[in-house]
N, C-alpha and C positions, 0 to 999 in steps of 0.2 A: 085074667091076670095081665097086667101091662108089662110089655117087654122093656127092659132097661135101654136107655139111649146110649149110643157109643160115646165114650169119653172123648171130649174135644170136638164133637160134631155139633153143629147148630141145630136148632129145632127144625124138624122135618127133613134133615139131611142124613142119609145113611152113610155107613163107613166107606163104601166104595166111592161115593161121590166126594167124601172128605179126602181120601188119598189121591184121587184124581186132581183135586184142587191143590194139594201139596206138590204134586209133580209139576203142575202148571206154574206154581210160584217159583220152584227151583229152576225151571227152564227160563224164567224171566230174570233170575239173579245172575246167571252165568254170563250174559253179555256185559253186565256191569263190571265184572272182574276182567273180562277181555278188554274193555275200554281202558281200565286202569293199566293193563299190561302194555297198551299202545301209547302210553305217555311218552313225551319226547325224551330220548336217551340223553343223559347228562354225564354218564361215567362209562369209560371204556377201559377194561382190564386187559393187558397184553402180556402173554407169557413169551418172552423173547427166546429166540433160537438162531441158528445159523441160516437155515433155509425155510423152516416151517414155523409159522406164528399162530398161536391159539389166541383168539380174541373173544371176549365176552362183553356184550353191550347191556348195560343196566339202566333202568329209568330212575326217576327221582325217589321212588319208594324203595330202591335197592333191589328190585326184582329183575332178574336176567330176562331180557326180551329177545335176544338174538345171540347166536354163537357162530363163529366163523373159523375156518382153518385155512390160512392164506400162505402163499409163497411170498418171497421177498418182494417181488414186483407187485403182486396183488396187495401186499400190506402198504406199500408206498402209495398206490392209487387209493387205498382205503383211507389213508391219512388225509389225502387231498379232498376227500368227499365230506369229512367231518366239519360241522359248522364251528366257527370261532367261539371260544369259551367252553368247549367240551373238555371235560377232565379226563386225562389219560393217565392210567396208573401202570407202573412197571416196577420190577425189582431192580435194585441197584447192582446189577451184575454186568457181565461183558456186553459191550455195544450199547448199554443203556444210555450213556451220555450222548452218544451220536444220535440215537433216535429221539432223545429228549430235545436236543437242539433242532432236529428236523421237525418235531411237532410244534415247538415254540415258534418256528418260522412261519407256521400256518395259523398262528394265533390261538393255539390250544394251551390249556393249563396242564402242566406236567407235574406229576408227583412220583418221585423215585423212593420206594420204601426199602429199608434194610432187609436183606435176605433172611437174617437170623430172627427177625421179628415177624416175618410173614410165614415162616415154616410152621409154627405152632397152630396156625389156622387151617392147615391142610387136613381134611377129614378123610378117613379111610386110606385107600391106596393113593400114592403120589402119581398123578397123571397131569398132562397139560390142562385138561379140563378142570381138575380140582385145584390146580395152581391159580387159575384165573378166579375161581370162587374164593380162594384164600386171600387173594389180593383185594377183592371187594370187601371181605370181612375185615381185613386189617386196616383198610382205608377208613373204616368207621371208628376206629380206636383213636381218640384224640391224644393219647399219650405217645404215639409213634410219630416222631419228627421225620420229615422227608429229607432225603439227601439232596443238597443243591446240585444243579446241573453244571458240570464243568465246561469251561470254554475250550476252544481248539488249542489255544496257547498253553493252557494248563495241562492238557493231555500230552501235548508235544514235550513239555518240560518233564513230565513224569516219564515219558518214553526214554529220554536221555538218561535219567537216573536208573531206570530198570535195565537198560542195555549196559550201562556202566557196571552195575552190580553183577550182572551175569558174566561179563568179561572178567571182573575181579575174581569171581568164583572159579572160572575156567583157569585163570592164571595160577591160583592157589592149587588147583587139582594137578596142573602140569608140573609145578615145582615139586609137589609131593610124589608124583610119578617118577621124576628124576631121582629124588632121594631114595625111593624104594629100589629102583633098578641098580643104582650104584651101591647101596648097602648090601645087596645080594652078592656083590663081587668084592666085598671087603673094603668099601670106601664110604664110611659114614660121613655125613655132612652135618655141620653144626646147626643150632636152632636159629631161625630167622630167615626171611625171604632174601634179604640183601646178602646175608652170609652165603646162601646157596648160589645166588646169581654171581657172586664173586669167585667162589671156590670151584664151581663146576667147569667154567671155561678154562681155568688153569689146569684142571685134571685132564680135560680133553686135549689140550695142546701139549701136555707132557708125554713124550714118547716113552719114558721109562716106566710109566704107570701100566701095570698089567691089566689090560682091558680089551676084550674081544672087539674086533672091527665092527661087527654088527651092533654091538652095544654102543660103541662110540657114535655110529651113524644115527641110531635111534635117539640117543640123548641129545645129539646135535639138532635133530629135527624138533625135539621138544623145546630146546633152548631157543631156537628161531621162532617158534610159536609164542613163547613167553615174551620175547622182545617185540613181536608184532602186536600182541595184546597190550603191552605197556604203551606202545605208540598210539593205539586207538584210545586207550583210557586217558592219556595225556591230551588228546584232541578234544575229547568230551569235557575234560576239566577246563580247558580254555574256553569252550563255548559256554559252560556254566558260569565261569568268571565274568565273561562279557555280559551275560544276561543279568547277573547280580549287580554289575556296575550301572546298568541302564534302568533297572526296575526300582521304582521308589520304595516299595514295601520291602524288598530284599535289602536295600541300603539301610533302612531303619532297623531291620532285624539284626543285621550284622553288628550294630552298635552294642548289642547285648553280649556280655561275656559268655563264652562257650558256644556262640552261634556264629558259624563261618559261612563260606559260600555254599557248601553242600547242604547244610541244614536250612539256610535261608531259602534257597531255590526249591528244596524239597517241600518245605512248608507252603510256599506260594503255589506249587503245583498240586499239592494234595488237598489243601484246605480250600474248598470252593467258595465259602462265604463265611468270614469270621464272625459276622453279626448273627449267625445262626446259633452261636454259643452265647447265652445270656450272661454267664459268669465265667471268671477265669478258671474256677474249679471244674466247671463243665468241660472246658477245653482239655484240662489235664486228665479228667476222667475219660474223655473220648480217646486220648492217647494211651490209656491203660496204665497211667502212672499213679493211680489212687488205690488204696487198699480194697481188697475184696471183703465184702461184709457178709456175715452170716449171723443174723439176729432173730430172736424170737422171744415173745413175752417181755420180761424185764432184763433179759440177758443180751448183751451186745458183744460181738466178737469181730475184730478187724484183723485180717490175715495179711498175706503178702499182696503185692500189687496185682491187679486184675489181669494185666497183659492183654487187654482188649485193644482193638483199633489197629492202626497201621504199625506193623512191626518195624519197618524201615525208619519211620520218623522217631519211634521210641528208641531205637538203637543209636541214631545220630544224637539225640538229646542226651542219652546216657553217656556217650563218649565225651560230649562237650562238658557234661557235669563232672566227669572224672578229671578233665583238664582244669576246670575251675577249682575243684577241691584240692588238687595238687598245688596249684598256684597259691591258694589260700594258706595251705600248711607251710609252704616255704616262706610266704610273707610274714606269717605269725612268728615263725622261728627266727627269721633274720631281722625283721623290722616290725615289731608288734605295734608301734605307734602309727604305722602307715596302713595297717589292716582296716578294712571297712567293717561296719557292723555285720554285713552279710558274710564276709569271710570269717569273722570271729564266730558267728553262729555255726557255720559249716564245720569249722575245726572242732568246736565244742561238741557238736553232734557226732562227729566221727570218733572222738575219744570216748563218748558215752555209748554209742550204738554200733560202732564198727564202720570200717571204710566203705563197704559195699552199700549198706543201708543209707549211709550219709550221701553217697553218690546219687542214689535214686531220689532221695529227698531234695537234693540240689536240682536234679532233672525236673522234678515237679515244680520247683520254684522257677526254673527257666521257662517252662511251659506257660506258667501264669504271667511271667514278664512278657513273653511273646504275645500272649493275648492282649495284655494291657497296651503295649506299644502299637499293635496292629489295630485294635478296636478303637482306641482314642485318637489314632493318627498323629502321634507326637513322637519326638525323639526319645531315646532311652534316658537321657539326662534330664529331660523335662517331664518325666513320668510323674503323674500325680501321686502323692503319698498315699499308700494303702491300696492303690488300684490293683496291684499285682496279687494281692492276697484276697481279693474279693471273691 
């Protein structure tokens, strides 16, 4: 009886020799993968931090070939060793724009990805290591647009606005503290910051008002702090006004009704590159002034505005829109023949949908007009017809 041959073995080869041949083949395939892993690195993912930076180096195939955990000085030296043209990926978080400018100065290609779009790519637990892997995965998605790297002047302009906002919040808190202290002693103050700042000094100087000496002293200190904050806020307002006078883009933006010094300078500081927005509606959507959509199948639902993007810019545009809407209502009531088509539309919308919804709709229009003036590089009066609604 002839013994059956082993399946997959050549004539005259037993099974042991066959498996030894398979082991030899596998040992020869491994170096080929190692050579692929040693391809030139083209992408570097960096998880930013204050002192410790996690770095993942990937090749053209997207395979991670090297990992590093570097201090701040080591990371600076690491940037200097990268060849020009290397792609560096970072999240658009704190210090990202500084490191983006630092990398570009060395001839590197920088991509800042939005944090909210990188987070879904984090697998398992969140660590610095998985964050770099998520950056590499998110970078492969063509639907994620990078954040333009801001210049030093833009960040300096944003710093003025942020400090001014913090001082305003502190001023409001101190005024409310004085209201509360005086109310506890039977001295209510009327509504309004100017009302409080006018009435409180008179109460402190009036000797007939029954108020403990310690309370007078504490309220006086709070009042001095409020005056000091007002002086600092006024100083920043003057600096912003000087910048708005000299900046050509800010000058054009101020031609738009409802856009003043604060809104124009805030837009110049926050918007890194207006041409990153292909349409005016994309810019309005980035500011969170478009409806939140929830659609499925054949059903489409549009709710309230999404409120995404920069809260400060959206607040400034909303306040400007309310001023435009009030002016339009007064013009239509007093002199209807002088009202523009935009003012007539705003008043009609307010009567049909309510004042608040109409104000947000006007803010959306203002955002589109800002994009059109900035994108086309023309004055507001020379704006092409229909460009603001594109």
